[in-house]
VEXGULO-858852 format. One record per residue: residue in one letter; x, y negated, z negated of N, C-alpha, C, O in turn. Coordinates in pm, whole numbers, plus 50000, padded with zeros to 5 digits. Example, Ala and Ser with C-alpha at 12.3 -4.5 7.8 and 13.67 -1.06 7.14 Angstrom:
REM VEXGULO-858852
A513195056949220512305045049220513205033049220514245033249154S512855022549292513675010649286512904999749213513414988649196
REM end
This chain:
REM VEXGULO-858852
M128158250628362127188245328459127898235628554128638226728511E127658237528684128328229328784127728215328787126508213728790T128578205228786128118191428790127778187328932128188193729029E127018176528944126628171429075127848166929155127918169329276T128808160629088129988155929162130838167429212131468166429318R130868178429136131638189829184130978195929308131668200429400K129648196029311128938201029430129288192529552129558197629660I129278179329531129608170129641131048172429685131338172829804L131948174029588133368176229617133568188829701134328188729798R132888199529663133028212029739132538210329883133168215229977E131428203329898130898201030032131868192630115132068195230234V132468182730052133458174330120134668182530160135208180730269S135108191630073136298199730102136058209430217137008214030280H134778212630244134458221230358134408213130487134708218230595R134048200330476134048191530594135468186830627135808184630743F136278185230523137668180930540138558191330470139108188630363P138708203130531139438214030467140948211330460141458202730532P141648218530376143098216630364143828217630497144808210530521S143348226630585144038228830713144008216830806144638217030911S143278206330768143258193930847144428184830808144608174130867F145218189030710146278180430656147608187730651147668200030654Y148688179930644150028185630636150718182230505151908184930489N149988176230412150508174330277149338172930180148238168930218C149588176330056148538176229954148058162129924146878160129895S148938152329930148568138529900147418133729986146428128329936D147538135830118146478131330209145168138930185144088133330193F145308151930156144108160030129143348154730009142138152830018F144028152229897143358147129777142848132929796141808129229742R143588125029873143168111229897141818111029972140928103229939I141698119730073140448120330149139338126230064138208121530071L139638136529984138608142229895138038131329805136818130429788H138908123129748138438112529658137628102129736136548098129693K138138097829849137478087429928136078091729973135118084229959Q135978103930027134708108630080133708111929968132498109929984T134198117029856133298119729744132808106729684131638105629645K133688096929675133318083829621132268076929709131468068929660A132268080029839131278074129929129868078829893128888071929922E129768090729829128458096129791128188094429640127028093929597A129248093729562129098091629417129898079129384131098079929357K129248067629386129898054429389130948052129280131958045629307S130738057029161131678054129052132728065129037133378066228932Y132898073329140133808084929133135268080229119135748072229199S135948085129018137338081128989138278092929009137858104329025Y139558089829008140558100629018140528109328893140838121228899R140168103428779140048111328656138918121528668139048132928623Q137818117328730136708126628750137088137228853136678148828841L137878133228953138348143029051139198153628981139088165529013S140028149428887140838159028810139958168828736140238180828734V138888163728675137948172228600137278182128695137188194028664D136818177328811136128185828907137038196328968136578206529020L138358193828962139318203629013139788213328906140668221628930G139208212228785139508221828680140478217228574140948225228494F140798204128572141758198828475141028189728375139828187428386S141778184728280141198175028187141138161328256141668159528366A140508151728189140328138428249141618130328239141758121428155T142578133728326143868126928327144098120828467143258122028556N145238114328483145588108628613146458118228695147198113928783L146378131228666147198141328733147098140428885148118139728954V145858140528937145678140529082146188127629144146748127729253H145998116529073146478103729124148008103929134148568098229228L148668110329041150118111429045150578120129162151608117429224I149788130629192150098139129307149958131229437150808132029526V148878123429445148638115029563149798105329584150188102629697Q150348100129475151458090629482152808097529504153838090929516G152788110829509154038118229530154908119029407156098122029417K154328116329289155098116229166155028129329088155798131428994R154118138129128153978151129063153768162029167153028160029262P154408173529150154148184729241152878192029200152358189829091V152378200529287151238209029253151808222429208152258230329291T151778225129078152348237529026151528249429074150398247929119E152128261229063151428273329105150128275229026149108279029081K150198272528895148998273928811147928263728852146748267128860A148358251328878147398240928919146778244429053145578242429073A147578249529146147078253129279145998263929267144998263629338G146208273529176145218284029154143898278429104142828282729149K143948268629012142728262328962141998254929073140768255229081I142768248229158142158240029264141428248529366140308245129405V142038259529411141378267829512140108274129455139148276329529E140088277029325138898282629262137818271829249136648274429277S138208259929208137238249029189136598244929320135418241329323L137368245429430136848241329562136238253129637135668251529744D136358265029577135838277229639136448279329779135748282629875L137768277329786138458279529913138648294429935138998301829843R138418298730057138488312930089139478315830202139718307230287R140028327630201140848333230307141908323630359142778319330283D141848320030489142928312030549143078298430484144188293530465E141938292130448142038279030385142708280130248143448271230207R142448290830179143078293230049144578295130067145368288729997R144978303930159146398306530187147098293730230148228291030189Y146418285930313147018273730365147278263730252148358257830243F146288261830166146478252230056147588256829962148408248629920L147628269529930148678274629840150058272329899151008269329827A150168273730033151448271030100151778256030095152928252230073L150758247530115150968232930104151448229329964152338221029948A150838235629865151218232829726152678236729700153398229529631R153108248029756154498252129740155438241729799156528239329747L155008235729909155818225529975156098213629882157178207729890T155148210229795155358198829703156388202029596156948192929535R156648214929574157558218929466159008220529514159928221229432E159208221029645160558223229698161378210429694160868199529720K162648211829662163558200329654164718201429753165258191229797V165098213729787166238215929876165738216030020164708222130050S166448209230111165998207530248165728220730319164768221830394E166588230830295166398243730361165098250430316164388256630396K164778249030185163538254930135162308247130182161248252930206I162468233930194161388225730247161068230030390159898231630426A162118231830471161928236030610161268249730616160378251930698S161688258930529161118272330527159648272030488158828278930549S159298264130386157908263130341157038256530448155888260330469F157608246530516156848239730621156588249230738155518248830798R157558257730770157348267730876156208277030837155388280630921E156138280830709155068289630662153718282730678152748288930722V153648269730644152408262030660151958262030805150788264230835L152898259630896152578258931038152168272531094151278273431179E152818283031047152468296531094151048300331053150298306131131I150698297030930149318299830884148328291830968147308297031012R148648279130989147738270331063147598274731208146488274531262S148688278531271148608282831412147778295631426147108297831527G147828304031322147038316231325145538313731315144738322731338M145158301331280143748297831268143168292531399141968289931409L144038290831502143528286731633142728298231693143138309831682T141608295231754140708305831798140818309731945140818321631976S140918300032035140888303532178142278307032230143288302332178R142318315432333143578319532394144298307432454145528306432447L143528298232515144118286332576144788277632469145898272732489E144108275932356144688268032246145998274332197146968267432167Q145998287632191147188294632145148348292732243149488290932201D148048293232373149078291232475149588276832471150788274532483Q148678267332455149078253332447149958250832325150958243632332F149578256832214150388255432093151748261932113152768256632070A151758273532181153018280432206153958271632287155168271732262Y153428264132383154268255432464154928244632379156148242832385Y154138237532301154668226432224155468230832103156348223532056S155178242632051155778246431923157188251831936157908252531836E157618255732055158998260132074159708249532157159348247332273W160708243132101161388232032165161908235432304161918226832392Y162328247932325162978251332451162028252332569162478252032684N160718253432546159778253732658159828240632737159908240732860A159768229432665159818216432731161178214132796161258208132903V162258218732731163598216932787163738224732918164278219533016I163258237132919163358245333041162528239233154162928239433270R161368233733119160568227033221161348215533285161248213333405E162128208233204162958197333258164158202833335164578196833434M164718213933290165858219933359165518223733503166408224133588V164268226433529163818229833665164198218933764164388221833882N164298206233717164628195033805166108194533842166488187233934M166948202133772168368202133802168638210033930168068220833949E169498204734017169778211334144170358225334124170108234334204Q171148227034019171818239833996170948249833921171398260933891F169698246133890168838254833810168588268233878168378269133999Q168628278633798168298292233843167228298033752167368297933630A166158303033813165048308633735165388322733688164608332033706D166538324033629167018336833578167198335433427167978327033381P166498343533350166548342233204167968342133148168258334633055K168858350433204170228350833153170938337633181171648332433095W170738331933303171368319133339170858308233244171638300133193I169558308033223168968297933135169528299032994169898288932933S169608311332943170088313232805171538308732789171938305132679L172318308932896173718304832890173888289732906174918284232866H172898283032965173038268832995172218259532904172438247432904I171308265132828170488256732740171228254832607171968263632563R171008243332543171638240332414170578235632315169788226932350P170518241232192171248252932144170838265432225169768265732286S171688275332224171428287232305170218294932253169898294732134I169568301732344168448310532312168718323932377169658325332455T167898333932346168098347132407167488347432546166638339232579A167928357032625167368358732759165878362332749165088358532835K165518369532644164108373232623163268360832599162168359532653Q163768351532517163038339132492162918330932620161868324932646A163978330632700163928323332827162908329532922162188322332991E162858342732925161898349733011160458346532970159608343733055E160198346932839158858343832789158488329432816157328326432845A159458320332806159198306132834158828304132980157888296733010L159538310533071159228309433214157808314333242157058308033317E157458325633182156108331233203155048321733150154008319933213L155308315633035154348306232978154208293833067153098289033090L155318288633115155288276833202154498279633329153758271033377K154648291533383153878295333504152398297033469151518292733544K152138303333356150758305733313149988292833293148798291933324L150678282533240150048269633215150128260433336149738248733329N150658265833447150778258333573151638245733557151358235333616L152688246933477153608235733456154788236433553155458226333578I155048248433608156018250033715155408259433819154518267433788R155888258433942155418267434047156568270034144157508262134154F156468281034215157508284134313157168277634445156098279934502D158088269234495157898262234621158528270634733159748271834740E157688276334819158168285134925159108277735021160098283335068E158788265135048159588257235141161008254935088161988256635160L161088251134959162378248434898163078261034851164288261234831G162288271734834162858284334787163288283934642164238290634602R162578275934562162928274534421161708269734342160718265334400Y161808270534208160738265534123160818250334113161908244634112T159668244034106159578229534087158548226533980157688234833950Q158638214633923157628210233828156338206933901156358202334016T155228209133835153938204333886153608191333814154318187233721N152538184933857152078172833787151048176133680150388167233626Q150928189133652149948193633553150228187433416151358187233369I149168182533353149278177133217148488186133124147338189533153I149098190133012148378198232914147458189232835147918180432763S146168191532848145178183432775144708191532655143898200632668T145218188132538144848195432417143958186932329143928174632340G143218193532243142448186432143143378181232035144528185432027P142888172031952143748166231847144278176531749145358174831693E143518187331728143938197631633145218204331681146188205631605V145228208631809146398215331864147558205631874148688209131839M147298193431922148368183631939149038180131806150268179731797S148238177731705148798174031575149668185331519150768182931469L149168197431528149898209031478151188210831556152238213631498S151128209231690152288211331776153368200931749154548204231743V152958188431734153928177831709154678180331579155888178331573Q153968184631476154618187731348155668198631366156778197531316K155308209231439156218220631461157408216231545158548220031516F157158208131650158218203831740159278195631665160478198031679H158828185831587159768177531513160498185331405161668182931378Q159788194731344160408202731238161598210631293162558213331220E161528214531421162628222031483163668212731546164858215831545S163208201331600164108192631677165098184931590166258183331628I164648180131474165508171631393166828178631355167878172331365P166808191331311168088197831278169008199331399170228199931383H168458199931520169298201431639170178189231660171288190431711G169678177431621170498165431631171738166531543172818162131581L171558172431426172688174731334173658184731394174868182831386D173128195331455173988205431517174858199531626175998203731646S174298189631700175038183831813176308176731769177238175131848M176368172431644177558165731593178738175431588179898171331594V178428188331577179468198631570179678205231705180808208331743N178578207531777178638215831898178748208032028178878214132134S178708194632022178868186532144180018176832125180238171832015T180758174232232181878164832224181338150532223180218148132269P182108140932171181618127032160181108121132292180168113232292D181738124932405181288119432533179958125332579179368120432675Q179488135732511178218142132549177058137832460175928142132481R177328129532361176268125532268176458111032226177518105132244H175408105532169175488092132110174658092331982173428093731987I175308091031870174608091631741174858078631666176008074631646S173798072231626173928059531553172778058331454171798065731461A172908048931361171868046831259171858032531215172878025631220L170698027931171170548014631117169818015430983168938023830965I170178006830890169408005330766168927990830762169737981630759L167637988830761167037975530772166217972230648165637981130586C166187959330613165307954530505164257945630573164577934630619V163017950330579161997943530659160707941630581160497947930477S159847933130632158507931230576157567941330640157937948430733G156337941830589155347951030646155087948230793154987957530873S154967935230828154677931630969155887934631058155727938631173Q157087932831003158297936031080158407951131103158847955631208F157997958931002158007973531015157127977831132157527986331211E155937972031142155037975231255155657971031387155487977831488K156347959931387157017955031509158127964531552158307966931671V158877969731456159937979331487159347991631556159907996531654K158217996531504157558008131565157148005131710157318013631798Q156627993131733156237989231869157457988631961157387993032076E158567983331910159777982431991160317996232027160807998232138I160218005731936160638019431964159788025432076160318031932166E158488023132070157588028332174157888022132309157868029132411L158188009132311158528002332437159848007832493159988009832614F160808010232404162088015732445161908029732506162528032932608Q161078037732444160808051132497160198050432636160538058232725Q159288040932656158648039232786159688035232893159628040033006R160618026532855161668022232949162558034032987163008035133102L162828042832892163648054632921162938064133018163578070133104L161618065433003160858073833096160898068133237160978075633335E160828055033247160928048533378162328050433437162478052633557L163348049733352164728051933396164908066133449165578068333550E164288075833380164398089833421163818091733562164328099833640G162758084333592162098085833723162858079533838162498081633953D163898071733809164688064933912165788074433961166718077533886R165688079134084166658088634138167718081934223168478088834292S167808068634221168788061434301170218064334256171168062634333A170378068734132171718071934081172148086034115173228090434075G171308093234190171638106834228170768117034158170008113634067P170858129734199170028140234139170438143033995171618141833962P169508146633910169838149533770170658162233758170448171833832D171608162333664172458174133646172488179133501173248188233468R171638173033414171608177333273170278173233211169578164333261V169938179833101168758176233021169268171832885170088178732824V168788160432838169198155532706167948153532620166828152532670R168168153032490167078150732396167368138532311168508136332270L166348130732285166498118832203165498119732088164288118732110N165998121431966165148121531848165158107631784166218101431774M164008102931741163948090231670163188092231541162078097731541Q163758087931430163098088631301163188075031232164268069531213L162048069831196161998057431119161258060730990160088064730994F161908059230877161298063630751161748054630636162788048030645P160968054230527161308045330415162538050230337162718062230316A163368040830295164518044130211164378037830072165288038529990S163218031830049162918026029917161418025629899160668026629996Q160968024129776159548022329749159188007629756160017999029728Q157918004729794157487990829800157327985229660156957973529644
REM end
C-alpha cells in the first residue's frame, strides 16, 4: 500500500523532474526539501524508504557526494518515482555519472546526459538556440567575422580555427549564424559582419547550453599547452586558502575582471583585431569544509 509521503514525493518529482538538474545530489536535495514542506517531519531516512530502500542514511550520503547511485539503486528509484520515458533515461544517465571515476568516462557520461536533455527541447527555435551555444566553434566563428582577413568560406574557416573543425561543420555554423541573425552580409563592405542581435533564451535552454559549452571548452585549454606556442597563450593557476566571505569576493572579482576584458575588446584604438582567443576560468574547491 502506497504511503501518503510517497504520494507527495511522486508529485514533487513531477514538478521538479530529474531533467531540471545536472547531478543526483541536487535532485534528491530538492525532493527532500519540497516534500518536507508538505510533510513537516519528513527525514532523509523516510526519503530512503519512499525510494524503495530501508530506513538508512543512503540518500543523505548520496546528497553529500559520499555514495554513488548504483545501477540497482537507480532502477528502484525510477520505479518508486514512476519516472517514464525521457525522464527515466535521463535519471539513469545521471546515476551512471555518479559512478564514474576516470575523467574521460565522466566526460562521456556527461555528454550522454546533455544529449538526452537536448532531445527533450520542443520548439525549433529552442533547438537552434541550443545548437548555437552547445558547439564551441559557433561563437568563435561569430567573433572571427570581425577579423579583417576573415573569409566566409568553410574551408578557410576550418583551416584557421583552433582546434580545427571540418569544412562541413564550418558550413553548418555559418548557416546557423545567418539563421539566428547573428551575422549578415553587408553589401557596402562586401563581407559578413556581426549584428547586434542578442539570443534571448529561457533559463532551461541557457542552463543546458552553458553546461555543454564548458564541458567542451575546458579540455581545449589543456590542448593549447601542446598545440600553441608559449607566446600565443598564457596559462597560470592559484591555490588559495580563504573564508566563505572571501570566496564570494573572489567570484565577484572574477566577474569584474571579465567585464573589464569585454570593455578592452571594444576598444579599437590599438588597431583592427587579427585573432580570436578564449579565456576559461574555473574556481573550484580543493578541500572539504
